[in-house]
MIDOMAR-251517 format. One line per field, with one value per residue: residue number from 1; residue in one letter; chain; x, y, z of N, C-alpha, C in turn. Coordinates in Angstrom, 3 decimals. Example, Ala and Ser with C-alpha at 12.3 -4.5 7.8 and 13.67 -1.06 7.14 Angstrom:
REM MIDOMAR-251517
pos: [1,2] .
code: [A,S] .
unit: [A,A] .
n_x: [13.190,12.850] .
n_y: [-5.690,-2.250] .
n_z: [7.800,7.080] .
ca_x: [12.300,13.670] .
ca_y: [-4.500,-1.060] .
ca_z: [7.800,7.140] .
c_x: [13.200,12.900] .
c_y: [-3.300,0.030] .
c_z: [7.800,7.870] .
//
This chain:
REM MIDOMAR-251517
pos: [1,2,3,4,5,6,7,8,9,10,11,12,13,14,15,16,17,18,19,20,21,22,23,24,25,26,27,28,29,30,31,32,33,34,35,36,37,38,39,40,41,42,43,44,45,46,47,48,49,50,51,52,53,54,55,56,57,58,59,60,61,62,63,64,65,66,67,68,69,70,71,72,73,74,75,76,77,78,79,80,81,82,83,84,85,86,87,88,89,90,91,92,93,94,95,96,97,98,99,100,101,102,103,104,105,106,107,108,109,110,111,112,113,114,115,116,117,118,119,120,121,122,123,124,125,126,127,128,129,130,131,132,133,134,135,136,137,138,139,140,141,142,143,144,145,146,147,148,149,150,151,152,153,154,155,156,157,158,159,160,161,162,163,164,165,166,167,168,169,170,171,172,173,174,175,176,177,178,179,180,181,182,183,184,185,186,187,188,189,190,191,192,193,194,195,196,197,198,199,200,201,202,203,204,205,206,207,208,209,210,211,212,213,214,215,216,217,218,219,220,221,222,223,224,225,226,227,228,229,230,231,232,233,234,235,236] .
code: [M,R,T,W,S,G,G,I,D,T,E,K,Y,I,K,R,W,M,Q,A,L,A,L,A,A,V,F,M,M,C,P,V,S,V,L,W,E,H,V,D,T,E,A,G,S,R,E,R,D,S,I,R,P,Q,I,A,L,T,F,D,D,G,P,N,A,Q,Y,T,P,L,L,L,D,G,L,K,E,R,D,V,K,A,S,F,F,V,I,G,A,N,I,E,K,D,G,N,E,E,I,I,R,R,M,H,E,E,G,H,L,I,G,N,H,T,Y,H,H,A,D,L,S,N,M,S,A,E,D,A,H,R,E,L,Q,M,T,D,R,L,V,R,D,I,T,G,E,E,P,M,L,V,R,P,P,F,G,E,F,P,Q,G,L,E,E,L,D,K,L,Y,V,K,W,T,V,D,S,R,D,W,V,T,K,N,T,Q,E,I,V,R,K,V,V,T,D,T,K,E,N,D,I,I,L,M,H,D,C,Y,G,T,S,V,E,A,A,L,Q,I,I,D,A,L,Q,E,R,G,Y,E,F,V,T,A,D,Q,L,L,M,K] .
unit: [A,A,A,A,A,A,A,A,A,A,A,A,A,A,A,A,A,A,A,A,A,A,A,A,A,A,A,A,A,A,A,A,A,A,A,A,A,A,A,A,A,A,A,A,A,A,A,A,A,A,A,A,A,A,A,A,A,A,A,A,A,A,A,A,A,A,A,A,A,A,A,A,A,A,A,A,A,A,A,A,A,A,A,A,A,A,A,A,A,A,A,A,A,A,A,A,A,A,A,A,A,A,A,A,A,A,A,A,A,A,A,A,A,A,A,A,A,A,A,A,A,A,A,A,A,A,A,A,A,A,A,A,A,A,A,A,A,A,A,A,A,A,A,A,A,A,A,A,A,A,A,A,A,A,A,A,A,A,A,A,A,A,A,A,A,A,A,A,A,A,A,A,A,A,A,A,A,A,A,A,A,A,A,A,A,A,A,A,A,A,A,A,A,A,A,A,A,A,A,A,A,A,A,A,A,A,A,A,A,A,A,A,A,A,A,A,A,A,A,A,A,A,A,A,A,A,A,A,A,A,A,A,A,A,A,A] .
n_x: [-8.165,-10.580,-13.561,-14.322,-16.958,-19.997,-20.276,-18.515,-15.732,-13.094,-11.142,-11.608,-11.186,-8.445,-7.405,-8.089,-6.512,-4.016,-4.072,-4.176,-1.693,-0.071,-0.674,0.277,2.983,3.434,2.914,5.111,7.069,6.632,7.524,8.191,7.205,5.007,3.262,2.897,1.656,-0.792,-1.812,-1.879,-3.782,-6.069,-6.504,-8.089,-10.774,-11.081,-10.913,-13.190,-15.152,-14.860,-16.512,-18.401,-19.810,-17.875,-17.600,-16.655,-16.814,-16.436,-15.293,-15.159,-13.591,-13.465,-11.576,-14.563,-15.553,-18.046,-19.612,-18.035,-17.109,-19.582,-20.149,-17.972,-18.617,-20.927,-19.857,-18.102,-19.874,-21.083,-19.025,-17.555,-15.194,-14.024,-13.021,-11.284,-10.819,-8.958,-8.843,-6.155,-6.257,-8.542,-7.818,-6.258,-7.883,-10.262,-9.427,-9.184,-7.186,-7.327,-9.432,-8.382,-6.440,-8.093,-9.431,-7.292,-6.532,-8.785,-8.773,-9.462,-9.005,-6.886,-6.774,-5.400,-6.654,-5.791,-4.494,-5.937,-8.337,-7.907,-8.020,-6.244,-5.666,-5.424,-3.065,0.483,2.998,4.691,3.216,1.006,2.223,3.023,0.556,-0.295,1.820,1.753,-0.553,0.092,2.205,0.934,-0.824,1.034,2.493,0.613,-0.255,1.925,2.134,2.173,-0.232,-1.128,-2.964,-4.709,-7.422,-8.406,-9.573,-12.745,-12.478,-10.465,-7.500,-3.943,-2.018,0.276,2.832,1.804,2.150,4.656,4.680,2.099,-1.349,-3.977,-7.365,-10.667,-14.126,-17.036,-19.706,-21.618,-22.926,-24.138,-24.590,-23.834,-25.272,-28.066,-28.646,-30.521,-31.596,-33.049,-33.220,-30.537,-29.893,-31.602,-30.579,-27.908,-28.187,-29.669,-27.963,-25.551,-23.204,-21.305,-17.886,-17.912,-16.975,-18.006,-18.891,-19.034,-19.615,-18.306,-19.141,-21.692,-24.757,-26.941,-25.648,-24.154,-26.210,-27.437,-25.340,-25.044,-27.513,-27.330,-25.254,-26.502,-28.596,-27.254,-25.610,-27.554,-28.184,-26.071,-23.542,-20.085,-18.255,-15.271,-11.993,-10.753,-8.229,-8.087,-10.067,-9.043,-6.855,-7.785] .
n_y: [-2.185,-4.078,-3.508,-5.367,-7.791,-9.218,-11.771,-14.746,-15.255,-16.400,-14.408,-12.503,-14.070,-14.697,-12.105,-11.329,-13.023,-12.132,-9.570,-10.205,-11.439,-9.286,-7.605,-9.177,-9.032,-6.353,-6.338,-7.749,-5.869,-4.540,-3.903,-6.730,-6.682,-4.987,-6.415,-8.704,-7.659,-6.920,-9.421,-10.737,-9.307,-9.579,-12.256,-13.889,-12.975,-13.453,-16.212,-16.954,-15.966,-17.210,-18.743,-17.064,-15.208,-12.750,-9.217,-6.012,-2.665,0.369,3.773,6.701,9.897,11.422,12.988,14.269,17.042,17.374,15.010,12.619,12.156,11.445,9.087,7.542,7.396,5.782,3.421,2.656,2.162,-0.123,-1.851,-2.173,-2.308,-0.241,0.810,3.616,5.706,8.318,11.835,13.945,16.804,17.247,16.377,18.425,20.539,22.224,21.192,18.452,16.630,15.473,13.739,11.788,10.790,9.697,7.694,5.943,5.246,3.887,1.621,1.442,0.994,3.024,4.365,5.570,8.175,9.887,13.313,15.492,14.367,13.244,12.268,9.644,8.360,10.258,11.523,12.164,9.719,10.767,12.924,11.545,9.941,11.958,12.911,10.753,10.537,12.926,12.665,10.313,11.248,13.035,11.340,9.608,11.389,11.928,9.446,7.772,5.703,4.635,4.695,1.634,0.781,1.871,3.677,4.368,7.464,7.775,5.227,4.905,3.765,4.547,5.332,3.048,1.739,0.882,2.130,0.358,-0.419,-0.357,-1.345,-1.407,-0.841,-1.488,-1.810,-3.866,-3.585,-0.861,1.714,3.962,6.241,8.885,9.821,9.258,10.154,9.439,7.985,5.539,4.381,3.943,2.080,-0.034,-0.775,-1.585,-3.618,-5.439,-6.058,-7.031,-9.627,-12.426,-11.628,-9.213,-5.833,-2.848,0.269,3.481,6.876,9.229,11.824,12.767,13.297,11.565,9.293,8.453,7.858,5.802,3.924,2.994,1.796,-0.173,-1.740,-2.736,-4.227,-6.135,-7.413,-8.714,-10.613,-12.243,-11.460,-10.553,-7.649,-6.535,-5.049,-3.802,-4.850,-7.212,-8.706,-9.050,-10.628,-13.125] .
n_z: [-6.613,-4.758,-2.854,0.071,0.211,1.502,0.465,-0.709,-2.688,-4.858,-5.380,-3.354,-1.128,-1.327,-1.226,1.362,2.923,2.127,3.210,5.915,6.244,5.674,7.811,9.877,9.336,9.887,12.620,13.490,13.583,15.905,19.371,21.420,24.013,23.827,22.165,23.749,25.998,24.906,24.074,26.532,28.051,26.563,26.080,27.772,27.412,24.665,24.570,25.981,24.308,21.897,20.295,19.359,16.659,14.973,14.400,13.051,14.035,12.517,12.341,10.456,9.648,11.989,14.698,16.281,18.059,19.235,18.870,18.976,21.703,22.896,21.578,22.450,25.149,25.031,23.916,25.933,28.026,27.039,26.875,24.487,21.854,19.272,15.932,14.882,12.222,11.699,10.849,10.245,10.260,11.744,14.229,15.144,15.833,17.981,20.435,20.162,20.551,23.049,22.751,21.053,22.771,24.723,23.227,22.773,25.409,26.244,24.774,22.057,18.506,16.592,13.478,10.337,8.374,6.490,6.284,5.208,4.414,1.878,-1.567,-2.322,-4.680,-6.621,-6.254,-6.176,-5.329,-3.421,-2.320,-1.323,0.592,2.337,3.267,4.850,6.620,8.089,9.662,11.002,12.598,14.339,15.775,16.927,18.555,20.498,21.536,21.601,19.881,16.495,13.890,12.293,10.464,7.563,6.331,3.250,2.047,0.446,-0.398,-2.218,-3.425,-3.297,-6.237,-7.709,-5.572,-2.282,1.123,2.721,5.374,6.200,6.456,4.287,4.714,3.879,3.717,4.368,4.834,4.178,5.906,4.958,6.381,6.203,4.124,4.469,7.104,8.953,11.754,12.299,9.759,9.185,11.185,10.467,7.930,8.489,10.449,9.001,6.839,7.900,8.468,9.766,10.337,9.026,8.178,9.320,8.048,9.362,10.544,12.838,13.089,13.022,14.700,14.327,13.421,15.619,17.455,15.998,15.829,18.473,18.882,16.946,17.961,20.295,19.133,17.529,19.369,20.841,18.999,19.192,18.305,18.519,19.055,17.659,17.167,14.011,13.315,14.826,13.602,11.024,11.544,12.129] .
ca_x: [-8.504,-12.022,-14.112,-14.845,-18.409,-20.382,-20.155,-17.185,-15.230,-11.664,-10.350,-11.748,-10.559,-6.997,-7.098,-8.179,-5.322,-2.879,-4.159,-3.807,-0.240,0.556,-0.813,1.202,4.319,3.502,3.012,6.457,7.916,6.340,8.251,7.566,6.479,3.715,2.425,2.566,0.681,-2.088,-2.264,-2.135,-4.994,-7.230,-6.592,-9.206,-12.056,-11.154,-11.179,-14.588,-16.067,-14.318,-17.543,-19.332,-19.434,-17.254,-17.739,-15.905,-17.487,-15.400,-15.781,-14.283,-13.731,-13.310,-12.517,-15.503,-15.627,-19.408,-20.236,-17.165,-17.173,-20.844,-19.976,-17.056,-19.384,-21.791,-19.024,-17.594,-21.009,-21.389,-17.769,-17.298,-14.066,-14.265,-11.857,-11.487,-9.892,-9.039,-8.289,-5.180,-6.708,-9.555,-7.139,-5.616,-8.823,-11.254,-8.904,-9.494,-6.088,-7.778,-10.297,-7.475,-5.844,-9.118,-9.591,-6.166,-6.581,-9.926,-8.537,-9.949,-7.980,-6.811,-6.203,-5.076,-7.598,-5.058,-4.552,-6.957,-9.357,-7.459,-8.139,-4.866,-5.489,-5.154,-1.883,1.769,3.404,5.283,2.153,0.203,3.022,2.992,-0.770,-0.324,2.870,1.330,-1.486,0.880,2.988,0.021,-1.280,2.200,2.833,-0.404,-0.425,3.177,2.056,1.831,-1.256,-0.683,-4.020,-5.134,-8.677,-8.268,-10.799,-13.527,-12.126,-9.570,-6.127,-2.933,-1.449,1.594,3.061,1.287,3.124,5.007,4.440,0.689,-2.358,-5.121,-8.582,-11.895,-15.299,-17.936,-21.069,-21.648,-24.156,-24.666,-25.072,-23.547,-26.270,-29.434,-28.746,-31.768,-31.142,-33.710,-32.850,-29.160,-29.957,-32.243,-29.674,-26.744,-28.617,-30.115,-26.881,-24.345,-22.967,-20.047,-16.624,-18.100,-16.436,-19.087,-18.437,-19.880,-18.898,-18.585,-19.296,-23.120,-25.512,-27.756,-24.762,-23.834,-27.411,-27.621,-24.277,-25.323,-28.646,-26.817,-24.527,-27.473,-29.345,-26.402,-25.205,-28.681,-28.136,-24.919,-22.300,-19.055,-17.595,-13.822,-11.373,-10.506,-7.020,-8.412,-10.851,-8.170,-5.870,-8.424] .
ca_y: [-3.083,-4.094,-3.535,-6.666,-7.923,-10.279,-13.054,-15.348,-15.730,-16.690,-13.180,-11.889,-14.948,-14.495,-10.747,-11.269,-13.649,-11.232,-8.502,-10.752,-11.633,-7.961,-7.122,-9.949,-8.479,-5.092,-6.639,-8.234,-4.711,-3.973,-4.512,-7.932,-6.336,-4.409,-7.505,-9.595,-6.978,-7.006,-10.804,-11.101,-8.669,-9.942,-13.700,-14.476,-12.658,-14.120,-17.626,-17.093,-15.586,-17.728,-19.351,-16.034,-14.569,-11.454,-8.148,-4.815,-1.394,1.360,5.138,7.580,11.360,12.119,13.114,15.384,17.491,17.268,13.691,11.488,11.806,10.753,7.727,6.852,7.093,4.637,2.235,2.271,1.595,-1.430,-2.613,-2.476,-1.626,0.095,1.284,4.999,6.154,9.747,12.840,14.749,18.190,17.278,16.196,19.667,21.620,22.049,20.417,17.052,15.753,14.731,12.646,10.741,10.193,8.854,6.502,5.059,4.755,2.998,0.383,1.440,1.053,4.304,4.222,6.781,8.507,10.992,14.583,16.388,13.536,13.374,11.146,9.219,7.879,11.409,12.197,11.512,8.876,11.637,13.664,10.577,9.596,13.103,12.924,9.735,10.821,14.020,12.125,9.395,11.996,13.566,10.243,9.124,12.365,11.876,8.114,7.030,4.620,5.078,3.837,0.629,0.588,3.045,3.645,5.389,8.221,7.409,3.866,4.986,3.460,5.325,4.733,2.476,0.999,1.404,2.173,-1.020,-0.708,-0.082,-2.223,-0.622,-1.549,-0.851,-2.196,-4.804,-3.070,0.599,2.156,5.116,7.175,10.257,10.179,9.227,10.934,9.008,6.964,4.246,3.819,3.445,0.855,-1.087,-1.228,-2.291,-4.849,-6.354,-6.442,-7.516,-11.053,-12.698,-11.129,-7.968,-4.568,-1.882,1.651,4.558,8.131,9.740,13.284,13.067,12.823,10.413,8.135,7.995,7.211,4.547,2.981,2.377,0.889,-1.305,-2.596,-3.432,-5.202,-7.231,-8.191,-9.593,-11.711,-13.087,-10.989,-9.914,-6.546,-6.498,-4.043,-4.283,-5.676,-8.519,-9.420,-9.397,-11.614,-14.404] .
ca_z: [-5.524,-4.596,-1.514,0.480,0.285,2.420,-0.177,-0.750,-3.959,-4.769,-5.314,-2.040,-0.141,-1.424,-0.761,2.813,3.493,1.887,4.197,7.217,6.253,5.754,9.177,10.700,9.121,10.616,14.041,13.782,13.810,17.211,20.471,21.949,25.227,23.443,21.691,24.849,26.839,24.230,24.125,27.914,28.548,25.754,25.859,28.499,26.784,23.366,24.789,26.383,23.236,20.641,19.453,18.922,15.384,15.216,13.420,13.440,13.828,12.222,12.188,9.682,9.552,13.253,15.804,16.287,19.449,19.757,18.818,19.306,23.133,23.173,21.088,23.363,26.368,24.744,23.738,27.253,28.770,26.478,26.860,23.078,21.245,17.868,15.171,14.450,11.196,12.011,9.942,10.972,10.437,12.797,15.514,15.545,16.154,19.049,21.552,19.898,20.976,24.223,22.289,20.584,23.973,25.352,22.385,23.022,26.787,26.411,24.036,20.684,17.472,15.895,12.154,9.593,7.288,5.860,7.012,4.644,3.761,0.492,-2.499,-2.548,-6.047,-7.478,-5.739,-6.385,-4.202,-2.401,-1.637,-0.578,1.768,3.254,3.887,5.893,7.594,8.966,10.650,11.827,13.577,15.347,16.640,17.690,19.588,21.546,22.129,21.633,18.902,15.141,13.280,11.336,9.480,6.791,5.590,2.205,1.791,-0.753,-0.786,-3.366,-3.060,-4.027,-7.437,-7.480,-4.343,-1.035,2.200,3.030,6.780,6.469,5.885,3.824,5.096,3.416,4.492,3.683,5.013,4.173,6.569,4.224,7.393,5.787,3.112,4.983,8.352,9.579,12.700,12.139,8.458,9.328,11.989,9.666,6.878,9.020,11.106,7.942,5.930,8.567,8.697,10.459,9.765,8.292,8.663,9.132,7.868,9.860,10.756,14.183,12.998,12.916,15.845,13.933,13.299,16.968,17.969,15.270,16.174,19.772,18.682,16.170,18.900,21.142,18.338,17.060,20.536,21.150,18.024,19.505,17.702,19.329,18.361,17.827,16.337,12.644,13.255,15.362,12.601,9.911,11.961,12.450] .
c_x: [-9.989,-12.387,-14.553,-16.355,-18.730,-20.265,-18.733,-16.864,-13.723,-10.834,-10.405,-11.084,-9.050,-6.619,-7.131,-6.955,-4.086,-2.885,-3.734,-2.301,0.481,0.476,0.105,2.619,4.494,3.677,4.412,7.417,7.720,7.209,7.483,6.730,5.104,2.762,1.983,1.529,-0.701,-2.651,-2.683,-3.463,-6.235,-7.464,-7.819,-10.533,-12.192,-11.497,-12.643,-15.533,-15.709,-15.393,-18.538,-18.878,-18.942,-17.483,-16.972,-16.702,-16.418,-16.023,-14.735,-14.568,-13.657,-11.853,-13.375,-15.760,-17.007,-19.880,-19.333,-17.169,-18.462,-20.763,-19.068,-17.751,-20.234,-21.013,-18.509,-18.680,-21.296,-20.162,-17.440,-16.100,-14.366,-12.965,-12.187,-10.405,-9.980,-8.350,-7.367,-5.651,-7.743,-8.941,-6.666,-6.590,-9.719,-10.743,-9.097,-8.351,-6.515,-8.691,-9.438,-6.847,-6.849,-9.354,-8.516,-6.252,-7.712,-9.877,-9.087,-8.775,-8.044,-6.084,-6.058,-6.076,-7.100,-5.225,-5.700,-8.156,-9.123,-7.703,-6.732,-4.618,-5.162,-3.894,-0.620,2.094,3.956,4.209,1.280,0.920,2.965,1.647,-0.841,0.662,2.450,0.369,-0.792,1.586,2.103,-0.425,-0.135,2.567,1.861,-0.388,0.877,3.213,1.610,0.781,-0.655,-1.698,-4.397,-6.498,-8.572,-9.578,-11.422,-13.246,-11.154,-8.126,-5.139,-2.433,-0.058,1.671,2.415,2.420,3.399,4.725,2.994,-0.183,-3.579,-6.401,-9.795,-13.062,-16.105,-19.392,-20.993,-22.976,-24.868,-25.185,-24.863,-24.535,-27.664,-29.629,-30.090,-31.447,-31.751,-33.373,-31.438,-29.159,-30.516,-31.276,-28.538,-27.144,-29.043,-28.943,-25.720,-24.359,-21.612,-18.847,-16.775,-17.398,-17.440,-18.502,-19.478,-19.016,-19.290,-18.714,-20.756,-23.841,-26.339,-26.909,-24.409,-25.023,-27.610,-26.589,-24.579,-26.520,-28.229,-26.071,-25.505,-28.187,-28.475,-25.822,-26.315,-28.715,-26.881,-23.606,-21.380,-18.387,-16.102,-13.262,-10.979,-9.280,-7.284,-9.179,-9.981,-7.190,-6.469,-7.891] .
c_y: [-2.959,-4.076,-4.950,-6.643,-9.090,-11.655,-13.566,-15.716,-15.824,-15.434,-12.565,-12.740,-14.754,-13.128,-10.667,-11.891,-12.808,-10.096,-8.994,-10.950,-10.299,-7.410,-7.869,-9.410,-7.162,-5.354,-7.100,-7.084,-4.120,-4.632,-5.688,-7.605,-5.776,-5.501,-8.399,-8.971,-7.094,-8.417,-11.170,-10.542,-9.125,-11.446,-14.301,-14.232,-13.336,-15.592,-17.853,-16.876,-16.201,-18.305,-18.313,-15.458,-13.150,-10.497,-6.939,-3.569,-0.316,2.719,5.990,9.051,12.109,12.507,14.367,15.769,17.305,15.824,12.526,11.168,11.083,9.298,6.932,6.507,5.839,3.349,1.731,1.607,0.169,-2.345,-3.086,-1.658,-1.423,0.561,2.667,5.375,7.683,10.611,13.758,16.168,18.302,17.062,17.535,20.799,21.226,21.236,18.924,16.096,14.899,13.572,11.486,10.025,9.262,7.576,5.470,4.434,3.757,1.789,0.315,1.473,2.414,4.090,5.574,6.971,9.731,12.284,15.462,15.648,13.560,12.096,10.723,8.778,9.012,12.158,11.444,10.670,9.725,12.383,12.727,10.167,10.717,13.176,11.936,10.063,11.910,13.529,11.127,10.138,12.540,12.479,9.734,10.082,12.304,10.536,7.348,5.890,5.182,4.155,2.868,0.411,1.917,2.759,4.739,6.129,7.851,5.970,3.793,4.798,4.310,4.577,4.179,1.769,1.694,1.470,0.743,-1.396,-0.436,-1.175,-1.382,-1.436,-0.790,-1.318,-3.199,-4.387,-1.546,1.051,3.268,6.184,8.626,10.745,10.297,10.151,10.693,7.810,5.602,3.587,3.256,2.131,-0.294,-1.656,-2.071,-3.621,-5.887,-6.905,-7.172,-9.015,-11.211,-12.212,-9.854,-6.807,-3.483,-0.473,2.623,5.801,8.689,11.259,13.693,12.512,11.592,9.146,7.566,7.273,5.849,3.512,2.265,1.428,-0.349,-2.277,-3.405,-4.535,-6.397,-8.034,-9.148,-10.795,-12.571,-12.639,-10.371,-8.826,-6.549,-5.374,-4.657,-5.176,-7.075,-9.353,-9.886,-10.509,-12.968,-15.502] .
c_z: [-5.230,-3.126,-1.185,0.403,1.186,1.808,-0.184,-2.183,-3.851,-4.606,-3.931,-0.972,-0.134,-0.884,0.747,3.463,3.262,2.891,5.576,7.323,6.359,7.166,10.114,10.560,9.858,12.096,14.417,14.051,15.206,18.276,21.042,23.178,24.920,23.002,22.845,25.754,26.234,24.337,25.537,28.406,27.799,25.675,26.532,27.820,25.430,23.537,25.138,25.211,21.885,19.732,18.944,17.581,15.642,14.055,13.944,13.069,13.664,11.951,11.482,10.002,10.878,13.479,15.693,17.739,20.060,19.889,19.231,20.798,23.513,22.728,22.022,24.681,26.163,24.570,25.077,28.080,28.318,26.425,25.447,22.602,19.762,17.226,14.614,13.443,11.147,10.959,10.733,11.250,11.547,14.180,16.053,15.860,17.321,20.236,21.397,20.222,22.166,23.839,21.791,21.776,24.654,24.541,22.709,24.407,27.004,25.485,22.637,19.708,16.783,14.572,11.469,8.446,6.520,6.676,6.524,4.067,2.249,-0.305,-2.907,-3.985,-7.018,-7.074,-6.141,-5.165,-3.071,-1.616,-0.802,0.706,2.799,3.981,5.054,7.000,8.577,10.051,11.560,12.953,14.697,16.319,17.506,18.818,20.761,22.280,22.305,20.637,17.555,14.549,12.264,10.217,8.842,6.169,4.526,1.984,0.451,-1.196,-1.934,-2.910,-3.858,-5.247,-7.112,-6.146,-3.153,-0.012,2.674,4.479,7.181,5.860,5.547,4.021,4.580,4.284,3.702,3.812,5.115,4.765,5.809,5.188,6.993,4.732,3.735,6.181,9.028,10.462,12.416,10.804,8.502,10.086,11.165,8.640,7.439,9.655,10.071,7.140,6.605,8.782,9.386,9.643,8.952,8.993,8.294,9.064,8.399,10.048,12.120,14.199,12.792,14.143,15.525,13.832,14.665,17.581,17.308,15.679,17.480,19.683,17.899,17.077,19.737,20.368,17.950,18.220,20.952,20.203,18.197,18.924,18.753,18.494,18.698,16.970,14.990,12.555,13.780,14.335,11.454,10.259,12.301,11.543] .
//
């Protein structure tokens, strides 16, 4: 499977619609009351902002006890919702359960990034399922909801069939924040590369990434972009 890119071609167009249909099927499994609550609380803002180009800001490899709360503070101040693809092992250390609870309470999307940041393509179906299941259980125990979206580590999908009740989501803009660790370079790259409907990949385990993310939000909001969670973007 290929990573989305900012351009448009037939394969990517078909893949995007397949992902949207898969996510719709997942939503059909949710209680109607949960779906209605989400629609009811978000309908007004979506209607007001319907003409604004939308993008999704996503963060991998957290939660991080030092940096994720700072990021959540900045997102709250800016009234921006993001998508966090979390690692199970990181949830279980440093009291990070409270960070997951805060993400949920503040309306961010919580996705699954496996328990050990494992390369699913090098694992048996049984082991890959276990990696996802362990993180699912942790998030469900904290929030009462199981993640529906999966960000496969390294962008590598599992061999054979994927989890039927999951939607695997990659990215279209790679900030390369884990390589550069330079705030201004990260901001420059993302602001330059981002277009409507892009999914931006960042990490909430570096101070430079958190600083860059907040500057990116400010810059792209000034350009008229609306930040939404990954599921909202896929369901357009």
